[in-house]
ROGU-532961 format. One record per residue (C-alpha): x, y, z. Coordinates in steps of 0.05 Angstrom, whole numbers, padded with zeros to 5 digits, always signed. Example, Ala and Ser with C-alpha at 12.3 -4.5 7.8 and 13.67 -1.06 7.14 Angstrom:
2
+00246-00090+00156 +00273-00021+00143 
//
This chain:
295
-00288+00604-00101 -00275+00659-00154 -00198+00656-00187 -00158+00726-00188 -00128+00741-00258 -00074+00795-00254 -00066+00824-00323 -00001+00843-00342 +00037+00852-00412 +00073+00802-00448 +00139+00839-00436 +00124+00851-00360 +00100+00777-00353 +00170+00748-00380 +00214+00791-00334 +00220+00794-00261 +00153+00834-00238 +00159+00853-00163 +00090+00879-00161 +00064+00821-00190 +00108+00770-00150 +00090+00804-00085 +00014+00817-00096 +00016+00742-00114 +00046+00721-00053 +00001+00759-00008 -00067+00731-00044 -00037+00667-00038 -00028+00675+00036 -00095+00698+00046 -00123+00635+00012 -00141+00666-00053 -00138+00629-00121 -00094+00674-00165 -00064+00670-00233 -00021+00719-00277 -00043+00729-00352 -00022+00776-00406 -00072+00811-00432 -00058+00798-00510 -00056+00726-00495 -00116+00718-00453 -00189+00703-00488 -00239+00746-00439 -00291+00690-00456 -00244+00642-00417 -00258+00676-00352 -00319+00645-00313 -00373+00691-00287 -00348+00687-00218 -00272+00700-00238 -00248+00770-00223 -00195+00801-00271 -00150+00859-00243 -00111+00904-00289 -00041+00911-00262 +00021+00921-00307 -00015+00923-00381 +00038+00974-00391 +00034+00962-00469 -00036+00985-00477 -00030+01057-00492 +00004+01031-00564 -00057+00988-00572 -00115+01027-00540 -00170+01005-00579 -00160+00934-00573 -00147+00943-00505 -00211+00976-00485 -00244+00923-00526 -00219+00866-00485 -00232+00902-00419 -00305+00909-00446 -00310+00839-00460 -00282+00817-00388 -00342+00789-00344 -00316+00821-00284 -00257+00873-00282 -00226+00924-00238 -00223+00978-00240 -00294+00976-00277 -00286+00979-00354 -00330+01045-00353 -00273+01074-00309 -00213+01048-00347 -00246+01077-00414 -00255+01145-00381 -00187+01149-00347 -00149+01119-00409 -00154+01189-00442 -00121+01245-00405 -00183+01294-00426 -00207+01268-00356 -00167+01325-00331 -00215+01374-00364 -00275+01335-00330 -00237+01339-00263 -00227+01413-00267 -00299+01422-00288 -00321+01386-00225 -00286+01434-00180 -00222+01386-00172 -00159+01426-00166 -00123+01405-00227 -00066+01432-00269 -00088+01480-00320 -00103+01436-00387 -00121+01452-00453 -00144+01392-00493 -00126+01392-00568 -00173+01343-00607 -00146+01322-00669 -00209+01316-00703 -00221+01392-00695 -00159+01402-00742 -00140+01473-00698 -00077+01503-00719 -00025+01486-00673 +00003+01565-00672 -00062+01595-00649 -00067+01543-00595 +00005+01557-00568 -00014+01632-00573 -00077+01619-00533 -00039+01580-00486 +00012+01641-00474 -00037+01681-00458 -00074+01639-00408 -00019+01606-00371 +00026+01647-00320 +00087+01611-00341 +00126+01615-00404 +00146+01546-00405 +00092+01493-00425 +00085+01419-00428 +00060+01384-00490 +00041+01305-00486 -00005+01258-00518 -00075+01247-00485 -00060+01168-00491 +00011+01156-00459 +00049+01132-00404 +00118+01140-00367 +00125+01210-00400 +00126+01183-00471 +00120+01238-00524 +00121+01295-00469 +00159+01357-00489 +00177+01420-00449 +00178+01484-00491 +00194+01560-00475 +00146+01600-00506 +00185+01664-00498 +00240+01636-00550 +00220+01636-00627 +00261+01573-00639 +00223+01534-00582 +00158+01563-00601 +00171+01531-00673 +00191+01461-00643 +00126+01461-00601 +00084+01478-00660 +00116+01421-00695 +00114+01371-00635 +00037+01392-00630 +00023+01382-00702 +00056+01316-00698 +00027+01288-00639 -00038+01313-00666 -00030+01272-00736 -00034+01207-00684 -00084+01229-00631 -00112+01282-00582 -00060+01328-00551 -00051+01364-00475 -00022+01429-00465 -00005+01447-00395 +00040+01503-00360 +00103+01473-00335 +00105+01467-00262 +00167+01491-00233 +00152+01462-00164 +00166+01395-00196 +00238+01400-00177 +00212+01393-00108 +00182+01331-00121 +00109+01298-00150 +00068+01263-00090 +00032+01199-00102 -00024+01178-00062 -00043+01107-00064 -00113+01082-00048 -00140+01015-00037 -00221+01007-00037 -00225+01077-00025 -00179+01085+00039 -00114+01116+00038 -00055+01061+00034 +00009+01100+00033 +00048+01155-00008 +00107+01170-00048 +00153+01230-00061 +00181+01223-00132 +00238+01274-00153 +00264+01282-00224 +00344+01276-00233 +00383+01343-00236 +00366+01380-00297 +00307+01336-00319 +00231+01351-00299 +00206+01280-00310 +00199+01239-00240 +00194+01166-00268 +00249+01120-00259 +00263+01108-00331 +00285+01178-00336 +00327+01180-00266 +00272+01201-00220 +00275+01170-00153 +00223+01158-00097 +00215+01155-00026 +00163+01146+00025 +00119+01209+00039 +00067+01226+00092 +00013+01274+00054 -00021+01335+00089 -00090+01340+00096 -00098+01388+00039 -00064+01337-00007 -00106+01281+00019 -00168+01326+00009 -00149+01341-00067 -00139+01269-00082 -00206+01249-00049 -00240+01298-00093 -00205+01268-00156 -00225+01198-00142 -00297+01224-00121 -00299+01250-00197 -00288+01185-00228 -00348+01144-00261 -00383+01108-00202 -00349+01154-00151 -00292+01126-00107 -00325+01079-00080 -00324+01040-00152 -00249+01038-00150 -00210+00980-00122 -00144+01025-00130 -00131+01094-00151 -00062+01130-00149 -00066+01206-00149 -00010+01249-00169 +00002+01319-00141 +00043+01375-00154 +00049+01449-00124 +00050+01471-00050 +00035+01415-00001 -00020+01467+00028 -00050+01479-00033 -00035+01420-00084 -00061+01407-00159 -00077+01343-00189 -00030+01323-00242 -00052+01254-00256 -00115+01209-00234 -00081+01138-00246 -00137+01087-00253 -00114+01039-00308 -00048+01009-00288 -00013+01054-00242 +00055+01036-00208 +00025+01025-00136 +00095+01021-00103 +00082+00954-00072 +00153+00938-00063 +00168+01006-00029 +00146+00991+00040 +00128+00936+00086 +00055+00916+00084 +00037+00950+00014 +00024+00888-00021 -00015+00855+00042 -00057+00918+00042 -00076+00911-00035 -00087+00835-00026 -00137+00851+00033 -00180+00896-00013 -00180+00842-00067 -00196+00794-00018 -00254+00835-00002 -00281+00831-00067 -00281+00755-00072 -00318+00753-00008 -00371+00798-00026 
//
């Protein structure tokens, strides 16, 4: 029988990790052989052809993305598939989603190799967006790292935004988006296992902040999505390489009105799946994984 290898980071492996613990327990109860390994300490060649690697808490990969993608490419069997991981590791996929007709937060992708003038880029964004505040963030990042909010109607903030774009573009590609004031009401995360909706969370930022991650003071509660939210999430997953059927797991983050949501992120690499936030969440994911072993 195949062994499931849950891939994590060295730091996540060495501290209490509720997601890995819960998932391992659920898999064991199903009789699925499971082990946990740090991707940086694992030789892809050691995995047998019948073994299955599943990317979970590899939360340090964004600082070593080329190395990580090479590692994923070398794995005999990996989920999500290597093609999906490569595509989703760069937030430029949002532009592709928009081109496919998926409702997404408007996104300007600034490719570092193009050498465009940051002032020109931001002036163009000011004309294209309906809000004066913008978000500037790296195209490869996680947990809101490197993200900045700037008011383009302030000369001081505009100068800071130009410097931020310039600094980020020295290291890689950059995204510029209109700030979403509805974020104060929360961002909705819809989680899917093997193409089926599993559960959802409402993530709310701390007062006077706009970042919903726990590390910035954000909180989360269980949430029941509306039909338009489910439709937007399904459309985003369907636009991934191979379509939704290729995805073992997916998290779609939505903002805006529940009746007309926009996709903020489509998380297919190492999203927090909120397995500890509800009874049965880990079991549902384990069942989807067990289906891989049986197929």
